[in-house]
C-alpha positions as CSV (number, residue, x, y, z in Angstrom):
1,M,31.9,111.6,168.1
2,K,34.3,109.1,166.5
3,P,37.2,107.7,168.6
4,F,40.0,110.3,168.5
5,A,43.7,109.7,168.8
6,Y,46.5,112.1,167.9
7,C,50.1,113.0,168.4
8,A,51.4,116.5,169.1
9,A,54.4,117.7,167.0
10,I,56.3,120.8,168.2
11,R,58.7,122.7,166.0
12,T,61.5,124.3,168.0
13,L,65.1,125.6,168.2
14,G,65.1,124.9,171.9
15,R,65.2,128.6,172.9
16,A,61.6,129.3,174.0
17,G,62.3,128.7,177.7
18,H,59.4,129.1,180.0
19,K,57.0,129.5,177.0
20,Y,57.9,126.0,175.8
21,L,57.4,124.6,179.3
22,R,54.0,126.2,179.4
23,L,53.1,124.6,176.1
24,L,54.2,121.1,177.4
25,Q,52.1,121.6,180.6
26,S,49.1,122.8,178.6
27,L,49.3,119.7,176.4
28,Q,49.4,117.4,179.4
29,A,46.3,119.3,180.8
30,Q,44.2,118.7,177.7
31,T,40.8,117.0,178.2
32,W,41.9,114.9,175.3
33,P,45.7,114.5,175.8
34,P,48.0,113.3,173.0
35,L,49.3,109.8,172.6
36,K,52.8,111.2,172.0
37,I,54.4,114.6,172.3
38,L,57.1,114.7,169.6
39,V,59.6,117.6,169.7
40,Y,61.3,118.2,166.3
41,L,64.5,120.0,167.3
42,A,66.9,121.6,164.8
43,D,69.9,119.3,164.5
44,D,72.4,122.2,165.3
45,C,70.7,123.3,168.5
46,P,71.1,121.9,172.0
47,P,68.1,120.2,173.7
48,P,65.9,122.6,175.6
49,P,66.6,122.3,179.4
50,E,62.9,122.5,180.1
51,T,61.3,119.0,180.1
52,L,58.4,117.1,181.7
53,G,59.9,113.7,180.8
54,C,57.0,112.7,178.6
55,E,58.2,114.1,175.3
56,T,60.2,112.5,172.6
57,L,63.1,114.5,171.0
58,V,63.6,114.0,167.3
59,R,66.5,115.6,165.5
60,V,65.7,117.1,162.1
61,P,67.3,119.6,159.6
62,R,67.0,123.2,160.6
63,G,64.4,125.4,158.9
64,M,60.9,126.8,159.4
65,V,59.7,124.6,156.5
66,A,62.1,121.7,157.0
67,Q,61.1,121.2,160.6
68,R,57.4,120.9,159.6
69,A,57.7,119.2,156.1
70,L,58.6,115.8,157.5
71,P,57.6,112.2,156.9
72,Y,56.5,111.9,160.5
73,D,57.6,108.2,160.7
74,E,57.1,108.5,164.5
75,V,53.4,109.3,164.2
76,T,51.1,106.3,164.5
77,T,47.8,108.1,164.9
78,P,45.3,109.3,162.2
79,Y,45.6,112.9,163.4
80,L,48.5,115.2,164.1
81,L,48.6,118.4,166.0
82,L,51.3,120.8,164.7
83,L,52.5,123.5,167.1
84,D,55.0,126.2,167.5
85,D,56.9,126.2,170.7
86,D,55.5,129.4,172.3
87,L,51.8,128.7,172.8
88,Y,49.4,128.1,175.6
89,L,46.5,125.8,174.9
90,P,43.4,126.0,177.1
91,P,42.3,122.6,178.3
92,R,39.5,122.0,175.8
93,T,41.5,123.2,172.7
94,V,42.1,119.8,171.1
95,E,38.6,118.6,172.0
96,M,37.1,121.6,170.1
97,L,39.4,121.1,167.1
98,A,38.6,117.4,167.0
99,E,34.9,118.0,167.1
100,A,35.2,120.5,164.2
101,I,37.4,118.4,161.9
102,Q,35.1,115.4,162.3
103,Q,31.8,117.2,162.1
104,H,32.8,118.9,158.8
105,D,35.0,116.0,157.5
106,G,37.9,118.4,157.4
107,D,41.5,117.8,156.4
108,A,43.0,120.5,158.7
109,V,41.6,122.9,161.3
110,A,43.8,125.8,162.4
111,V,43.3,128.1,165.4
112,D,42.8,131.8,164.8
113,V,45.9,132.6,166.9
114,F,46.4,136.3,165.8
115,R,42.7,137.3,165.8
116,N,42.8,140.0,163.1
117,H,39.2,140.9,163.8
118,E,40.0,141.9,167.4
119,L,42.9,144.2,166.5
120,P,42.5,147.9,167.5
121,W,41.3,149.9,164.4
122,P,44.7,151.7,164.0
123,L,46.4,148.3,163.6
124,K,43.7,147.2,161.2
125,V,44.3,150.3,159.1
126,R,48.0,149.7,159.1
127,S,47.6,146.1,158.1
128,A,45.3,147.0,155.3
129,L,47.6,149.7,154.0
130,T,50.9,147.7,154.2
131,N,49.8,144.1,153.7
132,W,46.4,144.3,152.0
133,A,44.9,142.3,154.8
134,L,41.4,143.6,154.5
135,P,38.3,143.1,156.7
136,R,35.0,142.0,155.3
137,P,31.5,141.2,156.7
138,N,30.7,137.8,158.0
139,D,29.9,135.6,155.0
140,G,30.6,132.2,156.7
141,W,34.3,132.0,155.6
142,A,37.3,132.7,157.8
143,F,40.0,133.9,155.4
144,K,39.8,134.3,151.6
145,L,42.8,134.7,149.3
146,L,43.4,137.4,146.7
147,A,45.2,136.6,143.5
148,N,48.2,138.6,144.7
149,G,48.8,136.4,147.8
150,S,47.1,138.7,150.2
151,F,44.0,137.8,152.1
152,T,40.7,139.2,153.5
153,Y,39.5,138.2,157.0
154,N,36.1,137.8,158.6
155,N,35.6,140.9,160.7
156,H,32.6,139.4,162.7
157,P,33.2,135.7,162.8
158,P,31.2,133.2,164.8
159,Q,32.7,131.4,167.7
160,G,32.9,128.0,166.0
161,A,34.7,126.7,162.9
162,C,34.4,128.2,159.4
163,P,35.9,127.0,156.1
164,S,38.9,129.0,155.0
165,Q,41.4,129.3,152.2
166,T,44.4,130.1,154.4
167,A,45.3,130.3,158.1
168,A,48.0,131.0,160.6
169,G,50.1,127.8,161.2
170,A,51.1,128.2,164.8
171,A,48.5,125.6,166.0
172,S,46.7,123.3,163.6
173,L,45.2,119.8,163.7
174,W,45.7,117.7,160.5
175,R,44.7,114.4,159.1
176,T,48.0,112.6,159.1
177,D,47.5,110.9,155.7
178,V,46.6,114.2,154.1
179,L,49.6,116.1,155.5
180,R,51.9,113.4,154.2
181,A,50.2,113.4,150.8
182,L,50.9,117.2,150.3
183,H,54.6,116.6,149.9
184,L,55.5,119.7,151.8
185,A,59.2,118.8,151.5
186,H,59.0,120.2,148.0
187,E,58.6,123.7,149.6
188,C,61.8,123.6,151.6
189,W,63.3,126.0,149.0
190,L,61.8,128.7,151.3
191,D,64.4,128.0,153.9
192,R,67.4,128.8,151.7
193,W,67.6,132.4,153.0
194,G,67.0,131.7,156.7
195,F,63.8,133.7,156.7
196,A,60.8,131.6,155.6
197,Y,58.3,134.5,155.0
198,G,54.9,133.1,154.0
199,D,55.4,129.5,155.0
200,D,52.0,129.1,156.5
201,L,50.3,130.5,153.3
202,L,52.4,128.2,151.1
203,H,51.3,125.1,153.1
204,F,47.6,125.9,153.5
205,R,47.3,127.2,149.9
206,K,48.7,123.8,148.7
207,L,46.1,122.0,150.8
208,T,43.1,124.0,149.4
209,L,44.4,124.2,145.9
210,N,44.5,120.5,145.7
211,G,41.0,119.8,147.0
212,G,41.7,119.7,150.7
213,R,39.2,121.1,153.2
214,L,40.6,123.7,155.6
215,L,38.8,125.1,158.7
216,V,39.6,127.9,161.1
217,H,38.3,127.7,164.6
218,Y,37.5,130.9,166.4
219,G,36.4,129.4,169.8
220,A,39.8,127.8,170.7
221,R,41.4,130.7,172.4
222,V,45.0,129.6,172.1
223,E,47.4,132.2,173.5
224,H,50.5,133.2,171.5
225,L,53.1,133.9,174.2
226,D,55.3,135.9,171.7
227,A,52.4,137.9,170.2
228,A,54.4,141.1,170.3
229,T,56.5,139.9,167.4
230,S,53.5,139.4,165.1
231,H,53.2,143.1,164.2
232,S,56.9,144.1,164.1
233,G,57.3,144.3,160.3
234,S,57.7,148.1,160.4
235,T,61.0,147.8,162.4
236,A,62.5,145.2,160.1
237,S,66.1,145.6,158.9
238,P,66.9,146.5,155.3
239,Q,68.0,142.9,154.6
240,R,64.7,141.6,156.0
241,L,62.7,144.1,153.9
242,H,64.6,142.9,150.8
243,L,64.0,139.2,151.6
244,R,60.3,139.8,152.4
245,A,59.8,141.4,148.9
246,Q,61.8,138.7,147.3
247,M,59.9,135.8,148.9
248,W,56.5,137.5,148.4
249,F,57.2,137.5,144.7
250,M,58.5,133.9,144.7
251,L,55.5,132.6,146.7
252,W,53.1,134.4,144.4
253,W,54.8,133.0,141.4
254,R,54.7,129.4,142.6
255,A,51.3,129.3,144.3
256,F,49.2,131.7,142.2
257,Y,50.8,132.4,138.8
258,A,52.9,129.5,137.5
259,L,50.2,126.8,138.0
260,P,49.5,124.3,135.3
261,G,46.0,124.5,133.9
262,L,45.4,128.2,134.4
263,T,43.5,130.0,131.7
264,A,44.9,133.2,130.0
265,W,42.3,135.2,131.9
266,Q,43.3,133.7,135.3
267,R,47.0,134.6,134.6
268,V,46.0,138.2,133.6
269,K,44.0,138.5,136.8
270,A,46.9,137.2,138.9
271,V,49.4,139.6,137.2
272,S,47.0,142.6,137.5
273,S,46.4,141.9,141.2
274,F,50.1,141.5,141.9
275,T,51.0,144.6,140.0
276,A,48.4,146.6,141.8
277,R,49.7,145.6,145.2
278,F,53.3,146.1,144.1
279,A,52.6,149.6,142.9
280,W,50.6,150.5,146.0
281,N,53.4,149.3,148.3
282,A,56.0,151.2,146.2
283,L,53.9,154.4,146.4
284,L,53.4,154.1,150.1
285,L,57.2,153.6,150.6
286,L,57.9,156.5,148.3
287,L,55.7,158.8,150.5
288,I,57.3,157.5,153.7
289,G,60.7,158.0,152.2
290,M,60.0,161.6,151.1
291,A,58.7,162.3,154.6
292,S,61.7,160.8,156.3
293,L,64.3,161.8,153.7
294,N,65.3,158.1,153.5
295,M,64.5,155.9,150.4
296,Q,66.1,152.8,151.7
297,A,62.8,150.9,152.3
298,L,61.7,151.7,148.8
299,K,65.0,150.5,147.3
300,C,64.7,147.3,149.3
301,H,61.2,146.7,148.0
302,L,62.2,147.2,144.4
303,R,65.4,145.3,144.6
304,G,63.8,142.5,146.5
305,T,61.1,142.0,143.9
306,L,63.7,142.0,141.2
307,S,65.7,139.4,143.1
308,G,62.5,137.3,143.3
309,W,62.1,137.5,139.5
310,R,65.7,136.3,139.1
311,E,65.3,133.4,141.6
312,V,62.2,131.9,140.0
313,H,64.1,131.5,136.8
314,K,67.1,129.7,138.4
315,P,67.5,125.9,137.9
316,F,66.7,125.0,141.5
317,F,63.3,126.7,141.3
318,T,62.3,125.6,137.8
319,A,63.1,122.0,138.7
320,L,60.7,122.0,141.6
321,P,57.8,119.5,141.3
322,S,54.5,121.1,140.4
323,Y,52.7,122.9,143.2
324,R,49.5,121.4,141.9
325,L,49.6,117.7,142.8
326,P,49.0,115.0,140.1
327,H,46.0,113.8,141.9
328,A,43.5,115.8,144.0
329,L,43.1,115.1,147.7
330,R,40.0,113.5,149.2
331,H,37.6,116.4,148.3
332,E,38.1,116.4,144.6
333,G,34.8,118.0,143.9
334,Q,35.2,120.9,146.3
335,P,35.6,124.2,144.4
336,P,38.6,126.0,146.0
337,H,36.9,129.4,146.0
338,S,33.3,128.4,146.7
339,T,31.1,131.0,148.3
340,H,29.0,128.4,150.1
341,A,30.0,127.5,153.6
342,P,28.9,124.9,156.1
343,H,27.3,126.1,159.4
344,A,29.8,127.0,162.1
345,A,30.8,124.1,164.4
346,R,30.3,124.5,168.1
C-alpha cells in the first residue's frame, strides 16, 4: 500500500445539525484520518453551530455544483474526499476506498450510498417504471449508463469495488489532480434554477467520457442520515416536476447528444433512447392523470421538456465549453463502455 494522504471536503448550507456533527465525529474516528477537514459553506449562510474545532471553514458561492466545482486551493494532498453534510462514515471507510483506488489505479471511487440492489421489490419496480433505473445480473460492473441518461445497476454486486460509468456523489474519493482537470466549474449552469437535478451524473459522466476510471465500492457501508429524501420524487411540487423534466433534457443534450465526434448512428441511438423514455413517462403520467382526474403532472412533464429544448439553444448554454475535454485524462486508452472489468477489490 502506497503512502496515503487526503483532505476531506464537506459541502454544506450549515443546516444539517446533529447529522453534520456525526459526520465530523466519524471523520475524526477514521483509521486513516484526514490531514484537513475543509467545510465549504455557502456564502449567504451562517456558520453551523456544531463544531469540533478541527475543521476549516471556507466561504464559497451557493449551489450544489458551485460548492463542489472549486479550485480547491486549500488542498495540499494528492487525494480529496468529497462529502455531503448528512453522512456517517464507519471507521474503515477511507481505508477501504484508498485501497481500492490504489489497487485499480482509479481516478475516483464512490460509495454506493443508496444501495439500489437492497431496495424492497416494490421500490425497485417503481424506480424502473418512473426513472428507468433497471436491475441487471452481476457482470462485474456497478452502474452502466443508457443513451437517454438513465442507468442500470448491479442487482447482485460483490462486496468490494467494481468499475462504473456513474455513481451517487454523496461520498467519493478523488485524485485531486484529476478532479481539477475536469473543469467542473463549466457545469455550474445547473445551479441557475436552484435545483441541480442530475449533478452527480453530470460530474461522473464527464470523468468517464474523458478517459477517467471510476469505481464504486460496495463494502463501505456509509450511512445516509437523510435517506428518506432519496425516494420522495412522487411527492414533488408541480414546479419541481417541471424543473426535473427540463434539467433531464438539458443534461441529456449536453452529456449524451451534443458531443463532438459522435457518429450519425450514435446520435440516432441517443435520440431514439431519449424519445422512448420520454414517451414512456408521458404515457405513465397520462394513465395516472386519468385515474386521479388530474393532468397537472403530465403537463409539467411536457412543458418542462419543451423548456429544456429552449434553454439549450440560449446563448449562455451554446457558449459553454465542450463537455468533451480537449485532451483525455490519464486513461486515454480505456473504452468508456468496456464490458471487461477488473476483479473486485477487497
